[in-house]
N, C-alpha and C positions, 0 to 999 in steps of 0.2 A: 246639840249643845245642851248642857244642863242649866236649868233656870230655877230661880226661887221666886215664889209669889208671896208678897207681903201685904197683909190685910185681907183676911178671908171673910168677906161680907157678901152681900147680895150680888154686886156686880162681878166679883171674882168667881163666885159659884155659878152664876148664870151664863157668863160670857168667857172669862179668861180660862178657866179650867177646861171647858170643852174645846176651845180653840187650840190650846196647847196640846191636848190629848190627840187632836186630829191632825196636827202638823208633823211633817217628816223632819222638821228642823229642830224640834225642841223635845226635851224630856223634863217634866216637872219632878224635881228630886228633893225639894225642901219648901216648907211654908213657914211663915212667921205671923203669929196672930195671938191676941190675948184670949180669944174664944173659939174661933173656927179652925177646922182641920179639913184635910182632903184624904179620903180613905186610901191607904197604901203609900202615903207620902210622909216622910219624916217631918214631924212638926216641932217647931221651936216657939217659945214665947219671949226669947231674948235675941234681938237682931245681931248684936255684937258677937254673941256666942255662935250663931250660924255662920257669920263671916269668918270667924276664927277657925271653926272646925271644918268648913266646907269650901276649901280653896278651889275645888274642881267646879263649883258653881260659878259660871262666867258672867251670868246676867241676872239682874234683880228687876222684877216687875212690881212697881209700887201701886197698890190699889187702896191706899189709905185716903182719908179725907185730906183736903188741901193743906190745912194748917200744919200738921206734923210732917208733911211729906218732905220738906226741905232738909230737915235734920237726917232723915233716913237716907235720902239721896246723897247728901254730902258724905255720910259715912261709907256708903257703898262705893262711891267714886274714889274716895281716899284709899279704899281697900283694893282698888284696881278692877272694879266690876263695871260692866256696862249697865246702863240704867234705862228702863222704860217707864214712862210716867203716864198714869191714867189722867184723863182730863178733869179739871183744868190742871196744867202742869205744876202749878204752885198757888200759894195764897196771894202773892204779889208779883209784879213784873220784875222788881229788883232781885228777888231771890231766884227767879228763873234765869236772869242774866248771869247771876253769880254761879249757878250750877253749870251753865253752858261754858263759862270761862274755866271752871274747875275741871270739867270733863276734858276740855282741850288741853289743860295743863297736865293731866294724868294720862292723856292719850287713850281715852275710852270713849265709846259711843254713848250718846244720850238722845232719847227720842221722846218728844212731846206729842203724844198721840191725840188725834181728834177722830173718834170712831165714826161720827156722822159723815165725815168726808168720804168714808169708805162705803157708804150706802150704795145700793146697786145702780141707781139712776143718776148719781151726782156727776160722773164723768161725761155722760151724754148731755146733761144740762149745761155743763161747762163748754162742751164743744159747740152746742147750738148757739149759745150766747156770744161766742167769741167775736163774731163779725156783725152783731146786731146793735142798733142804737136803742139804748134803754130809755123808756119814758116814765115808767113807774114800777117800783118793786115793793111788795107788801109781804112781810113775814107775820104769820099768825101761829103762835106756839102756845097752846093751851092744854093743860092736863091737870090731873088730880094728884097733889103731893101725897095724899094719904095712900094712894095706890102705888106710886113709884118710889116713895121714900118712907114707908110706914114706920112711924116712931123714931125716925132718925133726927134727933134734935140738932145734930151738928150742922145740918143745912140751914138752920135758922140762927146759928151762932155767928159771931163776927168771923169773917173768912170763909164761911160756908156758901156764900154767893146767893142764897135764897133762890128766887125764881130764875136767876141767871144761871143756875146749875143746869137746867134744861135749855135755857135760852142761849147758852154758849154753844150748844150743839147747832142751833140755827146760825149763829154767827160764824161757826167754823165752815158751814156750807156756803154762806154768803161770801166769805173771803176767799173761798176756793173757786166759785163759779163766775164771779164778776171779773170781766177783763180790766175794769178800772177800779182802783181802790176808793173806798169811801171813808169818811170819818164822822163821828157822832157830833151833833150840834146841840142836842137838847134831849131831856128825858124827864119823865115823871115817875117816881118810885113810891109804891104803896107799902109802907111798913106796918105790920100788925103792932098794936100798942105794947104788946108783951114780947116782941121779938126783935132781933138785931139785924135781920136782912129782909129784903122786900118779898112780898108774896105776889105782886103784880107790877108790871112796868110797861110804859110806852116810850119809844125812842124814835128820834129823827136823825137822819144822816145827810151829810153833804155829798153829792155826786158831782164829779168834775164836769160832766156834760149837762148838768141841770136836772137830771131825773129826780123824781120824788121817791125817797127811800124811807120806809117806816117799819117799825117792829112793835108788835103787841104780844105781851107775855102775861099769862095768868096761870096761877097754880091752884085755883079752886074750880076748875072746869069739871062738871059732873059728867059721868059716862065716858065714852070713847074720847081719846085725845085728838087734838087737831095739831098736826105738825106740817105746815104748808108754807111754801114760798111761791108767790105769783109775780111773774115778770112780764110787764106789758112793753112790747118793743115795736119798732117800725115795721117788723116783718111777722108779727103775730104774738100770741100770748102763750107763755110757758107756765105750766103749773106743776110744781114739784110737791108731792104729798107723801104722807106716811114717813116723814123724816128723811126723805130722799129715796124711799123705796118704790115710788110710783111717779111716772112722768108723762105728761100729755102736752101736745102742742096744738093749740086751737081745738082742744077737745079730743084729739086723736092720740091714743095711748102709744108710747114709744118703747122700743126694746132697749134693754141694757146693753152696754158695750161688753164684749167678751172678756173673760178674765176669771180670777179666783172668786169664789162666792163667799159672802158673809163679811160683815164689818170687822169683827175681831180676828178671824183667820187672815184677813188682809193686813191688819196691823202687825200681827206676829210674823207674817211673811216679810213685811218691810223691815221689821227689826232685825230679822236674820240677815237681810241684805246689808243693812248698815253695819252690823258687827263684822260681817265677812269682808267688807270693803273699807272698814275703818272710818265710816262716815257718821254724821250726826244730823238730826233734824229738829230744830227748835223754833218753829214758827209760832210767834206769840200774838199775832194779829187778833184772834178772837178774844183773848184775855185783855188786850189793850182797849177794845171797845167796851168791855165790861168796866174796866177801871175808869174810862172816860164817863161812863154813865153814872158811876158813884161820885165823880168829881163835879159833873154838871147837873146832875139830876135834882129836880125839885122834890122834896120829901113831903109825902102826904100820909097822915096817920090813918090806918085802917083798923077795923075791929080786931080784938084779940083773937089769936089762933090757938086752938087746942086740938089735939089728936082725937 
């Protein structure tokens, strides 16, 4: 199937382009971007022109920042194209619900992707936790924004999520592996005095069985990142590290479950299945937790941030 990639930035070049190139299901035949291109692929800087001229392109994969994504997705769906959304699927829950309804009306597939759910050890962690009683779960997600989003001011603008841009990856894993749903009960958000989104956050969640569930996010972590989830249960301690790439139970390393390798190849494999079967997948639970944090969170002013 022919696919167009919209927004040729770091994540598109690093992850989407190689995943599409390696897939037997897809052929990248168009890009839309103000600045970036992919060698050998027809490039547009006008999205509507691409839609008008390339009716054979059945699927549009959107790698834009969250705020402009709704308008692009809306136009793609209205043109009868299936839509794949980079995380987070939108800037608000309301626009995501609107896109889902629009896709249903136009009978096209829409897929809210959560790449961290496709990390190698996430399925094994989910399987192990399925019949355990959770006592405590701690998320620690700390990295250097200057390394992972160099110079990208949009992450600090309203709608850019700030430290919840990586934090939503942790929440996508949390909502995938826990057998019981949780909801946020409190948060402390640290906003640099010159920015519109937080650079650090701590969150607390309610667990139906009384387990203590917390999350610590920091975007000023020097050196190697820490992307870990520790779950203390009645049957042992699970530690998911490297953003879901490494798993141990009581200190013993665990093997991954068999299947396709790589987060983004798995996303594109799932998108192909959805298009072929006429399905959609729009789980918004990670974004709901972020929205709740902005609603409930106590705002703390942090020092100004500069690149």
